[in-house]
C-alpha positions as CSV (number, residue, x, y, z in Angstrom):
1,X,-168.2,23.6,-46.3
2,X,-171.7,22.9,-47.5
3,X,-173.8,25.2,-49.6
4,X,-175.2,28.2,-47.8
5,X,-178.7,27.6,-46.5
6,X,-181.5,29.5,-48.3
7,X,-183.0,32.3,-46.3
8,X,-186.5,31.3,-45.0
9,X,-189.2,34.1,-45.0
10,X,-191.0,34.6,-41.8
11,X,-194.7,33.7,-41.9
12,X,-197.6,36.2,-41.9
13,X,-200.7,35.8,-39.8
14,X,-203.6,36.4,-42.2
15,X,-206.0,39.3,-41.4
16,X,-209.4,38.0,-40.2
17,X,-212.8,39.7,-39.5
18,X,-214.2,39.3,-36.0
19,X,-217.8,40.4,-36.9
20,X,-218.5,39.6,-40.5
21,X,-222.3,40.2,-40.0
22,X,-221.6,43.9,-39.0
23,X,-219.3,44.3,-42.0
24,X,-221.8,43.0,-44.5
25,X,-224.6,45.1,-42.9
26,X,-222.5,48.2,-43.2
27,X,-221.5,47.5,-46.8
28,X,-225.1,46.8,-47.6
29,X,-226.2,50.3,-46.6
30,X,-224.0,51.7,-49.4
31,X,-226.0,49.8,-52.0
32,X,-229.0,51.1,-53.9
33,X,-232.1,49.5,-52.4
34,X,-232.7,47.6,-55.7
35,X,-229.0,46.9,-56.3
36,X,-229.6,43.2,-55.6
37,X,-231.6,42.9,-58.8
38,X,-228.5,43.9,-60.8
39,X,-226.2,41.6,-58.9
40,X,-228.4,38.5,-59.2
41,X,-229.1,39.3,-62.9
42,X,-225.4,39.7,-63.6
43,X,-224.6,36.4,-62.0
44,X,-227.2,34.8,-64.2
45,X,-225.7,36.4,-67.3
46,X,-222.2,35.2,-66.5
47,X,-223.5,31.7,-65.8
48,X,-225.1,31.6,-69.3
49,X,-221.8,33.0,-70.8
50,X,-220.0,29.9,-69.4
51,X,-222.1,27.4,-71.4
52,X,-220.7,26.5,-74.8
53,X,-223.5,28.1,-76.8
54,X,-223.3,31.4,-74.7
55,X,-227.0,31.8,-75.2
56,X,-229.8,31.4,-72.7
57,X,-232.7,32.9,-70.8
58,X,-233.2,34.7,-67.5
59,X,-236.7,34.9,-65.9
60,X,-237.7,37.0,-62.9
61,X,-240.9,35.4,-61.6
62,X,-243.0,34.3,-58.7
63,X,-241.8,31.1,-57.0
64,X,-245.0,29.3,-57.9
65,X,-244.1,26.2,-55.9
66,X,-244.0,28.2,-52.7
67,X,-247.2,30.0,-53.7
68,X,-249.1,26.8,-54.3
69,X,-247.9,25.2,-51.0
70,X,-247.8,28.2,-48.7
71,X,-249.8,31.0,-50.4
72,X,-246.8,33.4,-50.2
73,X,-245.6,35.4,-53.2
74,X,-241.8,35.2,-53.3
75,X,-239.6,36.7,-56.0
76,X,-237.3,34.3,-57.8
77,X,-234.8,34.4,-60.6
78,X,-234.2,31.4,-62.9
79,X,-231.4,31.0,-65.5
80,X,-230.3,28.1,-67.7
81,X,-226.6,28.8,-67.3
82,X,-224.0,26.3,-66.3
83,X,-225.4,25.6,-62.8
84,X,-223.5,24.6,-59.7
85,X,-223.1,21.4,-57.7
86,X,-223.8,21.4,-54.0
87,X,-220.0,21.6,-53.2
88,X,-219.6,24.5,-55.6
89,X,-222.5,26.5,-54.1
90,X,-221.0,26.1,-50.6
91,X,-217.6,27.3,-52.0
92,X,-218.7,30.2,-54.1
93,X,-221.8,31.5,-52.2
94,X,-220.6,31.0,-48.6
95,X,-217.3,32.9,-49.1
96,X,-217.5,36.7,-49.2
97,X,-215.0,37.4,-51.9
98,X,-215.4,34.3,-54.1
99,X,-216.6,34.0,-57.7
100,X,-216.5,31.8,-60.7
101,X,-215.1,34.7,-62.7
102,X,-211.6,36.0,-62.4
103,X,-211.4,38.6,-59.7
104,X,-209.8,42.0,-60.4
105,X,-210.1,45.7,-59.3
106,X,-211.9,46.6,-62.6
107,X,-213.8,43.3,-63.0
108,X,-215.7,40.9,-60.7
109,X,-215.3,41.2,-56.9
110,X,-217.3,38.2,-55.9
111,X,-219.2,40.2,-53.2
112,X,-222.1,42.0,-55.0
113,X,-225.0,39.6,-54.4
114,X,-223.9,38.7,-51.0
115,X,-223.9,42.3,-49.9
116,X,-226.8,43.7,-51.9
117,X,-229.2,40.7,-51.5
118,X,-228.3,38.9,-48.3
119,X,-228.4,42.1,-46.2
120,X,-232.0,42.7,-47.4
121,X,-233.2,39.1,-47.0
122,X,-232.4,38.1,-43.4
123,X,-234.7,35.2,-43.7
124,X,-232.6,34.0,-46.5
125,X,-232.0,33.3,-50.2
126,X,-232.5,29.7,-51.2
127,X,-230.5,28.5,-54.2
128,X,-231.6,25.5,-56.2
129,X,-229.1,24.5,-58.9
130,X,-228.7,21.7,-61.4
131,X,-225.5,20.6,-63.0
132,X,-225.1,17.5,-65.1
133,X,-228.7,16.7,-64.4
134,X,-228.2,16.6,-60.6
135,X,-230.0,19.2,-58.4
136,X,-228.8,20.6,-55.0
137,X,-230.0,23.3,-52.6
138,X,-228.5,25.7,-50.1
139,X,-230.0,28.3,-47.8
140,X,-228.0,31.5,-47.2
141,X,-229.4,33.5,-44.3
142,X,-228.7,35.8,-41.3
143,X,-228.7,33.8,-38.1
144,X,-231.1,35.7,-35.8
145,X,-229.2,34.4,-32.7
146,X,-225.8,35.6,-33.7
147,X,-226.3,38.2,-36.4
148,X,-223.9,36.2,-38.7
149,X,-224.5,35.4,-42.3
150,X,-223.9,31.9,-43.6
151,X,-225.5,28.7,-44.8
152,X,-228.1,26.9,-42.7
153,X,-227.5,23.3,-41.9
154,X,-229.9,20.7,-43.4
155,X,-230.9,17.3,-41.9
156,X,-231.0,15.2,-45.0
157,X,-233.5,12.4,-45.5
158,X,-230.8,9.7,-44.9
159,X,-230.1,11.2,-41.4
160,X,-226.9,12.9,-42.4
161,X,-226.2,16.6,-42.0
162,X,-224.7,19.1,-44.3
163,X,-224.9,22.7,-45.7
164,X,-226.3,21.6,-49.0
165,X,-228.9,18.9,-49.8
166,X,-230.0,17.1,-53.0
167,X,-233.4,18.1,-54.4
168,X,-235.9,16.3,-56.6
169,X,-236.6,17.2,-60.2
170,X,-240.2,17.9,-59.3
171,X,-239.3,21.4,-58.2
172,X,-237.1,22.1,-61.2
173,X,-238.3,25.1,-63.2
174,X,-239.4,24.4,-66.8
175,X,-236.6,26.6,-68.1
176,X,-233.9,24.3,-66.7
177,X,-233.2,21.0,-68.4
178,X,-229.8,19.7,-67.6
179,X,-228.2,22.8,-66.0
180,X,-229.3,26.1,-64.5
181,X,-230.0,27.9,-61.2
182,X,-233.0,29.3,-59.3
183,X,-232.6,31.8,-56.5
184,X,-235.6,32.6,-54.2
185,X,-235.7,35.7,-52.0
186,X,-237.4,35.2,-48.6
187,X,-237.1,38.8,-47.4
188,X,-236.8,39.4,-43.7
189,X,-239.5,37.0,-42.5
190,X,-240.6,33.6,-43.8
191,X,-244.0,34.9,-44.8
192,X,-242.9,38.1,-46.4
193,X,-244.3,39.0,-49.9
194,X,-241.0,39.7,-51.7
195,X,-242.9,40.3,-55.0
196,X,-244.0,43.6,-53.5
197,X,-241.8,46.5,-54.5
198,X,-239.5,47.9,-51.7
199,X,-240.5,51.2,-50.4
200,X,-239.6,54.1,-52.7
201,X,-239.2,51.9,-55.8
202,X,-240.5,53.4,-59.1
203,X,-243.4,51.8,-60.9
204,X,-244.4,49.3,-58.1
205,X,-246.3,47.1,-60.4
206,X,-243.3,46.8,-62.8
207,X,-240.4,47.6,-60.4
208,X,-238.2,44.7,-61.6
209,X,-238.5,45.6,-65.3
210,X,-238.2,49.3,-64.5
211,X,-234.9,49.0,-62.6
212,X,-233.2,46.5,-64.9
213,X,-234.2,48.2,-68.1
214,X,-232.8,51.5,-66.9
215,X,-229.7,49.8,-65.3
216,X,-228.6,48.1,-68.5
217,X,-227.8,49.8,-71.7
218,X,-228.3,46.5,-73.5
219,X,-228.1,42.9,-72.6
220,X,-225.3,40.7,-74.2
221,X,-226.2,39.1,-77.5
222,X,-228.0,35.8,-77.1
223,X,-229.6,36.7,-73.8
224,X,-233.3,36.9,-73.2
225,X,-234.4,38.5,-70.0
226,X,-238.1,38.6,-68.9
227,X,-239.9,39.8,-65.7
228,X,-243.3,39.0,-64.3
229,X,-245.9,41.8,-63.9
230,X,-249.6,41.6,-62.8
231,X,-248.8,38.4,-60.7
232,X,-251.8,38.9,-58.5
233,X,-254.2,38.6,-61.4
234,X,-255.4,35.1,-62.4
235,X,-252.7,33.2,-64.3
236,X,-255.1,32.7,-67.1
237,X,-255.3,36.5,-67.7
238,X,-252.5,36.7,-70.2
239,X,-253.1,40.4,-70.8
240,X,-252.4,41.5,-67.3
241,X,-250.4,38.6,-65.7
242,X,-247.5,38.3,-68.1
243,X,-243.8,38.0,-68.5
244,X,-242.4,41.2,-70.1
245,X,-239.4,41.1,-72.3
246,X,-236.6,43.4,-71.0
247,X,-234.5,45.2,-73.6
248,X,-232.3,47.8,-71.8
249,X,-232.2,51.5,-72.8
250,X,-230.4,51.1,-76.2
251,X,-233.4,49.4,-77.8
252,X,-235.8,52.0,-76.6
253,X,-233.6,54.9,-77.7
254,X,-233.2,53.4,-81.2
255,X,-237.0,53.2,-81.5
256,X,-237.8,56.7,-80.2
257,X,-235.0,58.9,-81.3
258,X,-235.3,61.9,-83.7
259,X,-231.6,62.5,-83.9
260,X,-228.4,61.3,-82.2
261,X,-224.6,61.7,-82.2
262,X,-221.4,61.7,-80.3
263,X,-219.1,64.4,-78.9
264,X,-215.5,63.6,-78.1
265,X,-214.4,64.8,-74.7
266,X,-211.2,64.4,-72.7
267,X,-211.0,60.6,-71.8
268,X,-214.7,60.2,-72.6
269,X,-217.3,60.2,-75.4
270,X,-220.6,61.9,-74.9
271,X,-223.4,60.0,-76.6
272,X,-226.6,62.0,-77.1
273,X,-230.1,61.5,-78.3
274,X,-233.0,63.8,-79.0
275,X,-236.2,61.9,-78.3
276,X,-239.3,62.3,-80.5
277,X,-242.0,64.7,-79.1
278,X,-244.6,61.9,-78.6
279,X,-246.8,60.5,-75.8
280,X,-244.2,57.8,-75.2
281,X,-242.2,60.3,-73.2
282,X,-244.7,59.9,-70.4
283,X,-246.6,56.7,-71.2
284,X,-243.5,54.4,-71.2
285,X,-242.0,55.7,-67.9
286,X,-243.5,52.7,-66.1
287,X,-241.0,50.2,-67.4
288,X,-238.1,52.2,-68.8
289,X,-236.4,55.7,-68.5
290,X,-238.4,57.2,-71.3
291,X,-237.7,60.9,-71.1
292,X,-234.6,63.1,-70.7
293,X,-231.9,62.0,-68.3
294,X,-228.2,61.5,-67.9
295,X,-225.9,58.7,-66.9
296,X,-222.4,57.3,-67.2
297,X,-222.1,54.2,-69.5
298,X,-219.5,51.5,-68.8
299,X,-219.4,47.9,-70.0
300,X,-223.0,48.0,-71.1
301,X,-224.4,49.3,-67.8
302,X,-225.5,52.7,-66.5
303,X,-224.0,54.3,-63.4
304,X,-224.6,57.6,-61.6
305,X,-228.0,58.0,-63.4
306,X,-229.7,61.3,-63.0
307,X,-233.4,61.6,-64.0
308,X,-236.4,63.8,-63.1
309,X,-235.4,67.0,-61.3
310,X,-231.8,65.9,-60.8
311,X,-231.5,65.0,-64.4
312,X,-232.8,68.3,-65.5
313,X,-230.3,70.1,-63.4
314,X,-227.4,68.1,-64.8
315,X,-228.6,68.5,-68.4
316,X,-228.7,72.3,-67.8
317,X,-225.1,72.1,-66.6
318,X,-224.3,70.5,-70.0
319,X,-225.9,73.4,-71.8
320,X,-229.4,71.9,-72.4
321,X,-231.1,74.9,-70.9
322,X,-234.5,74.2,-72.4
323,X,-236.1,71.0,-73.9
324,X,-234.3,68.8,-71.5
325,X,-237.3,66.5,-71.3
326,X,-236.3,65.2,-74.8
327,X,-232.5,65.0,-74.4
328,X,-230.6,62.0,-73.2
329,X,-226.8,62.1,-72.6
330,X,-224.6,59.2,-71.6
331,X,-220.9,59.8,-70.8
332,X,-218.8,56.8,-71.7
333,X,-215.3,57.1,-70.0
334,X,-212.3,55.7,-71.8
335,X,-209.5,54.2,-69.8
336,X,-206.1,55.6,-70.5
337,X,-202.7,55.9,-68.8
338,X,-203.3,57.8,-65.6
339,X,-207.1,57.4,-66.0
340,X,-208.1,54.2,-64.4
341,X,-211.9,53.3,-64.4
342,X,-213.4,51.2,-61.6
343,X,-216.5,51.0,-59.6
344,X,-217.0,51.1,-55.9
345,X,-217.4,47.7,-54.1
346,X,-221.2,47.8,-54.2
347,X,-221.1,48.8,-57.9
348,X,-223.3,51.8,-57.3
349,X,-220.9,54.4,-58.6
350,X,-218.3,54.7,-61.3
351,X,-214.9,56.0,-60.3
352,X,-211.9,57.4,-62.0
353,X,-208.6,57.0,-60.1
354,X,-210.9,56.2,-57.1
355,X,-212.5,59.7,-57.4
356,X,-216.0,60.7,-58.7
357,X,-216.3,61.3,-62.4
358,X,-215.2,64.8,-63.6
359,X,-218.8,65.9,-64.5
360,X,-218.0,69.6,-64.3
361,X,-215.0,69.4,-66.7
362,X,-217.0,67.3,-69.2
363,X,-220.0,69.6,-68.9
364,X,-217.8,72.6,-69.9
365,X,-216.4,70.7,-72.9
366,X,-219.8,69.6,-74.0
367,X,-221.2,73.1,-73.8
368,X,-218.3,74.4,-76.0
369,X,-219.2,71.7,-78.6
370,X,-223.0,71.7,-78.2
371,X,-224.4,69.8,-81.2
372,X,-226.4,71.9,-83.7
373,X,-229.4,69.7,-83.3
374,X,-229.6,70.4,-79.5
375,X,-229.1,74.1,-80.1
376,X,-232.0,74.0,-82.6
377,X,-234.2,72.3,-80.0
378,X,-233.4,74.9,-77.4
379,X,-234.2,77.7,-79.8
380,X,-237.4,75.9,-80.8
381,X,-238.6,75.7,-77.2
382,X,-237.5,79.3,-76.4
383,X,-239.6,80.5,-79.3
384,X,-242.7,79.5,-77.5
385,X,-241.8,81.6,-74.4
386,X,-244.3,84.4,-73.8
387,X,-241.9,86.3,-71.6
388,X,-240.5,89.8,-72.5
389,X,-236.8,90.6,-72.3
390,X,-236.6,92.9,-69.2
391,X,-232.8,92.7,-68.9
392,X,-232.1,96.2,-70.3
393,X,-234.4,98.0,-67.9
394,X,-232.8,96.1,-65.0
395,X,-229.3,97.1,-66.3
396,X,-230.3,100.7,-66.6
397,X,-231.5,100.9,-63.1
398,X,-228.4,99.3,-61.6
399,X,-225.8,100.9,-63.8
400,X,-225.1,103.8,-61.4
401,X,-224.6,101.6,-58.4
402,X,-222.5,98.8,-59.8
403,X,-219.6,99.8,-57.5
404,X,-221.7,98.7,-54.5
405,X,-221.6,95.2,-55.7
406,X,-217.8,95.1,-55.5
407,X,-218.0,94.7,-51.7
408,X,-215.1,95.1,-49.3
409,X,-213.8,91.8,-48.0
410,X,-214.0,92.8,-44.3
411,X,-216.3,94.8,-42.2
412,X,-214.7,97.2,-39.7
413,X,-215.5,96.4,-36.1
414,X,-214.1,98.0,-32.9
415,X,-212.8,94.7,-31.6
416,X,-211.6,93.2,-34.8
417,X,-208.0,91.9,-35.3
418,X,-207.7,93.3,-38.8
419,X,-207.1,96.8,-40.0
420,X,-208.8,97.8,-43.2
421,X,-206.8,99.4,-46.0
422,X,-209.4,102.1,-46.9
423,X,-207.8,102.6,-50.3
424,X,-208.5,98.9,-51.2
425,X,-211.9,98.2,-49.7
426,X,-213.2,96.5,-52.8
427,X,-213.1,92.7,-53.2
428,X,-209.5,91.5,-53.3
429,X,-208.2,94.2,-50.9
430,X,-205.3,93.2,-48.6
431,X,-206.0,93.3,-44.8
432,X,-203.3,94.3,-42.4
433,X,-202.7,93.0,-38.9
434,X,-203.1,95.2,-35.8
435,X,-200.0,97.3,-35.3
436,X,-199.4,98.0,-39.0
437,X,-196.9,95.2,-39.5
438,X,-197.4,91.8,-41.1
439,X,-194.3,90.4,-39.4
440,X,-192.3,90.4,-36.3
441,X,-190.0,93.2,-37.4
442,X,-187.3,90.8,-38.6
443,X,-188.8,89.7,-41.9
444,X,-190.7,86.8,-40.3
445,X,-194.5,86.4,-40.6
446,X,-196.4,87.3,-37.4
447,X,-199.5,86.0,-35.7
448,X,-200.2,82.8,-33.9
449,X,-199.1,79.8,-35.9
450,X,-197.5,82.0,-38.6
451,X,-198.7,82.4,-42.2
452,X,-200.2,79.7,-44.2
453,X,-197.4,78.1,-46.2
454,X,-194.8,79.4,-43.8
455,X,-191.8,81.0,-45.6
456,X,-193.0,79.7,-48.9
457,X,-195.9,82.2,-48.8
458,X,-193.4,84.7,-50.2
459,X,-193.3,82.7,-53.4
460,X,-197.0,82.6,-54.0
461,X,-197.6,83.1,-57.8
462,X,-199.3,86.3,-58.7
463,X,-202.3,85.4,-60.9
464,X,-202.8,86.8,-64.4
465,X,-200.7,87.9,-67.3
466,X,-199.8,91.4,-68.5
467,X,-202.4,93.0,-70.7
468,X,-205.1,95.6,-70.9
469,X,-208.0,95.5,-68.4
470,X,-211.2,94.2,-69.9
471,X,-214.4,94.7,-67.9
472,X,-216.4,91.4,-68.1
473,X,-220.2,91.7,-68.2
474,X,-221.2,91.0,-64.5
475,X,-224.9,90.6,-65.3
476,X,-226.2,87.1,-65.6
477,X,-228.2,86.0,-68.7
478,X,-231.8,85.9,-67.6
479,X,-234.6,83.7,-68.9
480,X,-238.2,83.4,-67.5
481,X,-239.6,79.9,-67.8
482,X,-243.1,78.6,-67.2
483,X,-244.9,75.3,-67.4
484,X,-247.7,77.1,-69.3
485,X,-245.6,77.7,-72.4
486,X,-243.5,74.5,-72.1
487,X,-240.2,76.2,-71.2
488,X,-240.3,74.6,-67.7
489,X,-241.1,70.9,-67.1
490,X,-243.6,70.2,-64.3
491,X,-241.6,69.2,-61.2
492,X,-238.5,71.3,-62.2
493,X,-238.0,74.2,-59.8
494,X,-241.4,73.5,-58.4
495,X,-242.4,76.3,-56.0
496,X,-238.9,77.8,-56.2
497,X,-238.1,81.3,-57.5
498,X,-235.3,80.2,-59.9
499,X,-232.0,78.5,-60.5
500,X,-228.6,80.1,-61.1
501,X,-226.1,78.1,-63.2
502,X,-222.9,79.4,-61.8
503,X,-220.5,78.1,-64.4
504,X,-222.6,79.6,-67.2
505,X,-223.6,82.9,-65.4
506,X,-227.2,82.1,-66.4
507,X,-230.3,82.8,-64.3
508,X,-233.5,80.9,-64.9
509,X,-236.6,82.4,-63.2
510,X,-239.7,80.4,-62.6
511,X,-242.7,82.5,-63.7
512,X,-245.0,80.1,-61.8
513,X,-243.5,80.8,-58.4
514,X,-246.2,81.9,-56.0
515,X,-244.6,85.2,-54.9
516,X,-244.7,86.4,-58.5
517,X,-248.2,85.1,-59.3
518,X,-249.6,86.6,-56.1
519,X,-248.2,90.0,-56.8
520,X,-249.5,89.9,-60.3
521,X,-253.0,88.9,-59.2
522,X,-253.0,91.7,-56.5
523,X,-252.3,94.5,-59.0
524,X,-254.4,93.1,-61.8
525,X,-257.4,93.1,-59.4
526,X,-256.6,96.7,-58.4
527,X,-256.7,97.9,-62.0
528,X,-259.3,95.4,-63.2
529,X,-261.3,98.1,-65.0
530,X,-258.4,98.7,-67.4
531,X,-258.4,96.7,-70.7
532,X,-255.4,94.4,-71.2
533,X,-254.1,95.1,-67.7
534,X,-252.7,91.7,-66.9
535,X,-249.9,91.9,-69.5
536,X,-248.9,95.4,-68.2
537,X,-249.0,94.3,-64.6
538,X,-247.1,91.0,-65.3
539,X,-244.3,92.9,-67.1
540,X,-243.9,95.4,-64.2
541,X,-244.0,92.7,-61.5
542,X,-241.4,90.5,-63.3
543,X,-239.2,93.4,-64.0
544,X,-238.8,94.3,-60.3
545,X,-238.5,90.7,-59.1
546,X,-235.9,90.1,-61.8
547,X,-234.0,93.0,-60.5
548,X,-234.1,91.6,-56.9
549,X,-232.7,88.3,-58.2
550,X,-230.1,89.8,-60.4
551,X,-228.9,92.0,-57.5
552,X,-228.7,88.9,-55.3
553,X,-226.6,87.1,-57.9
554,X,-224.3,90.1,-58.3
555,X,-223.9,90.7,-54.6
556,X,-223.3,87.1,-53.5
557,X,-220.8,86.5,-56.3
558,X,-218.8,89.5,-55.0
559,X,-218.2,87.4,-51.9
560,X,-216.4,84.7,-53.7
561,X,-212.7,84.0,-52.8
562,X,-213.0,85.9,-49.6
563,X,-211.7,84.6,-46.3
564,X,-215.1,84.0,-44.6
565,X,-217.0,82.7,-47.7
566,X,-216.2,79.3,-49.1
567,X,-217.4,78.2,-52.5
568,X,-220.0,76.0,-50.7
569,X,-221.3,79.1,-48.9
570,X,-221.7,80.9,-52.2
571,X,-223.4,78.0,-53.8
572,X,-225.8,77.7,-50.9
573,X,-226.7,81.4,-51.0
574,X,-227.3,81.1,-54.8
575,X,-229.3,77.8,-54.5
576,X,-232.9,77.5,-55.5
577,X,-233.9,78.0,-51.8
578,X,-231.5,81.0,-51.4
579,X,-233.0,82.7,-54.5
580,X,-236.5,82.0,-53.2
581,X,-235.7,83.6,-49.9
582,X,-234.3,86.6,-51.7
583,X,-237.7,87.5,-53.2
584,X,-239.9,86.8,-50.2
585,X,-239.7,90.4,-49.0
586,X,-242.6,92.1,-50.7
587,X,-242.7,95.7,-49.4
588,X,-240.2,97.4,-51.7
589,X,-241.2,95.4,-54.8
590,X,-244.9,96.3,-54.1
591,X,-244.1,100.0,-53.8
592,X,-242.0,100.0,-57.0
593,X,-244.8,98.2,-58.9
594,X,-247.3,100.7,-57.5
595,X,-245.2,103.7,-58.7
596,X,-244.6,102.3,-62.1
597,X,-248.2,101.4,-62.7
598,X,-249.3,104.8,-61.4
599,X,-247.1,106.5,-63.9
600,X,-248.4,104.3,-66.8
601,X,-252.1,104.0,-65.8
602,X,-252.8,106.8,-63.4
603,X,-253.4,106.7,-59.7
604,X,-255.9,104.4,-58.2
605,X,-259.2,105.8,-57.1
606,X,-259.6,105.5,-53.3
607,X,-262.9,105.4,-51.5
């Protein structure tokens, strides 16, 4: 008998996409509106890294050829990297997941520019590239007839057709000698001005520089990146129409930092900087992230950046309660077994094991190891606060009714399906089903659908360990902040009563909120004949509004872990908007202020 025949594997029909245009449009919506700047810039960096010298230049500029011939301002990017032939451009640009670099889950996907740039430039991206001294051109666009993305066909001068065409050296940018690439963005119409900043972009006159500077921590060694600003001014005006050198955040931080350091965290390092108290905090915001903010740092780029109001909130979570305008914190994750770091496909977010970064856990660790320099900054800013500590008077007034803040979990109703155990009405009490039994009389859970966990509910672990009962202080730490004394940054909590930091049990109250200011003005005017009256009135008004906010925090927190209140419900009730709503009732606060001022200053004279 002959040798046994080797088993032949059955073939697989490869998965295809029936509507690639829809898929790209959908993925494009997940990108930041300016994400295409990063993707095209990164492609240029990698092209330069493939040349033997690994040094080169990237320039974001007006396509001056198109401007001179058509009078249209179009954004372009030029690099003197290794360049591509016509065939290579067709291969690498017209295939969705195709790239010069090796593809991997934590590396290059080969889809970034095609998603972020093509979906925002339906009229197309024209690539001009030179390799070995020979130039070629392609035109990637969204076909208006079919909605599909792909390469437009050229009719070449010799009568042949193809999806790339040779180009003359007369259109070759000065930066390119023997090799390099130029990409031109046409927007969504042939006459669109793509030098104009997209809607919502920061620093419209410097939007390219602003985004790339704050996206990159630093550019690779040997790279020079520049971007045009003031392009509508005469080209002879070198003071306004110029190419600005981009540096990334690292260079700026080194030049403007008062102190810096690192804090080791679980699977991450927190790098922090305290910026100098100087005009640059505001003056340089046009081209870089110049004041306090937070971000994740990975492979030289910033992800999940939080600045302005969002940044202040996150910095407060990390324990920077005051002075956050001068503090920068970057979290640098460190890959480890069971801790895999990747980005989403559009490279807008950093992920750990395909989940968002553990910001809350890192915040708690950072607070526990808060650098001495940051603590000193917080104390320095707090020393300028003009507010008086009113906490003791609020505590004294509420001490006798603290039991009312341990609310029962359920409210008795005639038609309810739960019987209240009157002996255990405080939070954590156990409800009983109608009929006095929690089962069917045979040891099995009762009710429709049974008990959550089925029979295993019997084995639920009782929380806690044996020990003496210790009564934790239920009162939040309170601090009044104001833009006037520098304890609140303009824009932070603007026209909001306050902010509660749940994980720190800390309440920040905005002294500039209109409800507090209006009440102070009302009673200051009533007693305007009394010397030094404003300070007395302000203290009384703040005391009673502080009590209202403290009561809200105590009462809402008592609803935690109950059946009807999820953690999201509690957070919503204690949000800036929820706290503002809690003090919009004026009647009782007004009467309390009236009685207190009457006791201190005497009754008002009436007509």
